[in-house]
C-alpha positions as a printed NumPy array, in Angstrom:
array([[ 26.403,  -9.571,  61.972],
       [ 29.457, -11.546,  60.715],
       [ 27.218, -14.369,  59.928],
       [ 24.887, -12.214,  57.897],
       [ 27.938, -10.994,  55.761],
       [ 29.172, -14.437,  55.306],
       [ 25.601, -15.459,  53.984],
       [ 25.489, -12.489,  51.711],
       [ 28.923, -13.335,  50.347],
       [ 27.88 , -16.915,  49.882],
       [ 24.755, -15.981,  47.982],
       [ 26.22 , -13.286,  46.007],
       [ 29.535, -14.701,  44.896],
       [ 27.943, -17.282,  42.424],
       [ 25.884, -14.423,  40.939],
       [ 29.006, -12.113,  40.427],
       [ 31.078, -14.953,  39.004],
       [ 28.369, -15.832,  36.497],
       [ 28.169, -12.173,  35.348],
       [ 31.912, -11.622,  35.394],
       [ 32.346, -14.82 ,  33.15 ],
       [ 29.601, -13.6  ,  30.79 ],
       [ 31.335, -10.184,  30.523],
       [ 34.765, -11.876,  30.19 ],
       [ 33.448, -13.909,  27.42 ],
       [ 31.726, -11.049,  25.672],
       [ 34.772,  -8.983,  25.695],
       [ 37.209, -11.89 ,  24.73 ],
       [ 35.052, -12.597,  21.552],
       [ 34.38 ,  -8.945,  20.679],
       [ 34.591,  -8.241,  16.919],
       [ 33.072,  -6.068,  14.361],
       [ 29.877,  -8.069,  14.19 ],
       [ 29.603,  -7.382,  17.903],
       [ 29.591,  -3.835,  17.31 ],
       [ 26.742,  -4.108,  14.795],
       [ 24.648,  -6.397,  16.932],
       [ 24.832,  -3.645,  19.836],
       [ 23.294,  -0.851,  17.549],
       [ 19.959,  -0.192,  16.225],
       [ 18.789,   2.745,  14.346],
       [ 15.363,   4.475,  14.726],
       [ 13.82 ,   2.723,  11.788],
       [ 15.053,  -0.624,  13.09 ],
       [ 13.793,   0.062,  16.484],
       [ 10.336,   1.181,  15.283],
       [ 10.039,  -1.968,  13.053],
       [ 11.072,  -4.357,  15.787],
       [  8.824,  -2.677,  18.183],
       [  5.901,  -3.034,  15.706],
       [  6.803,  -6.654,  15.315],
       [  6.969,  -7.08 ,  19.079],
       [ 10.367,  -8.565,  18.659],
       [ 12.094,  -5.768,  20.683],
       [ 11.529,  -3.458,  23.74 ],
       [ 12.997,   0.031,  23.874],
       [ 14.316,   0.376,  27.398],
       [ 14.745,   4.019,  28.511],
       [ 17.709,   4.135,  31.096],
       [ 17.747,   7.776,  31.898],
       [ 17.683,   9.218,  35.402],
       [ 14.206,  10.447,  36.417],
       [ 15.407,  14.058,  36.009],
       [ 16.482,  13.153,  32.494],
       [ 13.081,  11.475,  31.745],
       [ 11.231,  14.616,  33.137],
       [ 13.455,  17.119,  31.21 ],
       [ 13.401,  15.161,  27.943],
       [  9.741,  14.609,  28.179],
       [  9.463,  18.505,  28.327],
       [  6.842,  18.933,  30.959],
       [  6.975,  22.675,  30.494],
       [  5.746,  22.731,  26.985],
       [  2.219,  23.093,  25.458],
       [  1.427,  20.575,  22.865],
       [ -0.494,  22.142,  19.981],
       [ -0.485,  20.708,  16.443],
       [  0.24 ,  23.412,  13.731],
       [ -3.554,  22.948,  12.291],
       [ -4.943,  23.696,  15.756],
       [ -3.18 ,  27.104,  16.174],
       [ -5.736,  29.214,  14.281],
       [ -8.544,  27.993,  16.4  ],
       [ -6.798,  27.762,  19.759],
       [ -4.011,  30.296,  19.76 ],
       [ -6.042,  32.616,  22.063],
       [ -5.6  ,  29.928,  24.807],
       [ -1.761,  30.668,  24.688],
       [ -2.257,  34.189,  26.061],
       [  0.189,  36.981,  25.404],
       [  1.887,  37.379,  28.978],
       [  4.86 ,  35.01 ,  27.976],
       [  7.074,  34.638,  25.009],
       [  6.152,  31.57 ,  23.116],
       [  8.996,  29.611,  21.648],
       [  7.886,  27.222,  18.979],
       [  9.493,  23.819,  18.122],
       [  9.122,  20.821,  16.03 ],
       [ 11.428,  18.148,  14.855],
       [ 12.454,  19.868,  11.68 ],
       [ 11.801,  23.419,  12.454],
       [  9.569,  24.113,   9.39 ],
       [  6.246,  23.958,  11.236],
       [  7.801,  25.976,  14.208],
       [  8.895,  28.756,  11.785],
       [  5.236,  28.729,  10.304],
       [  3.715,  28.762,  13.933],
       [  5.929,  31.538,  14.893],
       [  4.978,  33.788,  11.891],
       [  1.38 ,  33.065,  12.544],
       [  1.546,  33.919,  16.237],
       [  3.524,  37.116,  15.458],
       [  0.94 ,  38.135,  13.074],
       [ -1.582,  37.767,  16.096],
       [  0.567,  40.152,  18.295],
       [  2.331,  37.427,  20.337],
       [  5.843,  37.688,  21.421],
       [  7.354,  34.617,  19.848],
       [ 10.411,  32.847,  18.467],
       [ 11.688,  29.404,  17.416],
       [ 13.97 ,  26.973,  19.18 ],
       [ 16.793,  27.62 ,  16.512],
       [ 18.735,  24.328,  17.5  ],
       [ 15.516,  22.369,  17.599],
       [ 14.464,  19.509,  19.572],
       [ 17.603,  17.62 ,  18.79 ],
       [ 19.69 ,  20.525,  20.072],
       [ 17.685,  20.761,  23.193],
       [ 18.182,  16.953,  23.762],
       [ 21.971,  17.39 ,  23.149],
       [ 21.992,  20.382,  25.723],
       [ 20.055,  18.473,  28.43 ],
       [ 22.784,  15.77 ,  28.885],
       [ 24.72 ,  14.756,  31.928],
       [ 23.981,  17.042,  35.02 ],
       [ 21.967,  19.663,  33.192],
       [ 18.639,  17.75 ,  33.438],
       [ 18.812,  17.524,  37.203],
       [ 19.556,  21.301,  37.449],
       [ 16.866,  22.164,  34.927],
       [ 14.074,  20.127,  36.784],
       [ 15.208,  21.232,  40.143],
       [ 14.652,  24.828,  39.013],
       [ 11.25 ,  24.061,  37.524],
       [  9.962,  22.268,  40.712]])
């Protein structure tokens, strides 16, 4: 066992030292330009992805992935609601949502006119994403499963 630990330490020490040196150098040379190079806005990310010069890496926990992918929703574009609203049924409240809330309000009003119990997600998808931070995604997904 001691031999295995020494071998592990022998193999890992150079790797750990390499990463520590890189981190030390990064922090020692950190300036305003470092801050800018560490950030990208949504437009930059989509442009870089289209150019295939960047990869968007999602590092969320699996519960966050599930919660933020919203596995509990039904996807139905606004233009499909008049032909497909009957598939939603009337046994549950339907909460409509979209990125900017305008289509959600329109869908809500349409569904209300058809006798559904409905409302809109008043803080929108951004509010829901903000709410599902830290430990909440795990609790939420655990309750769904």
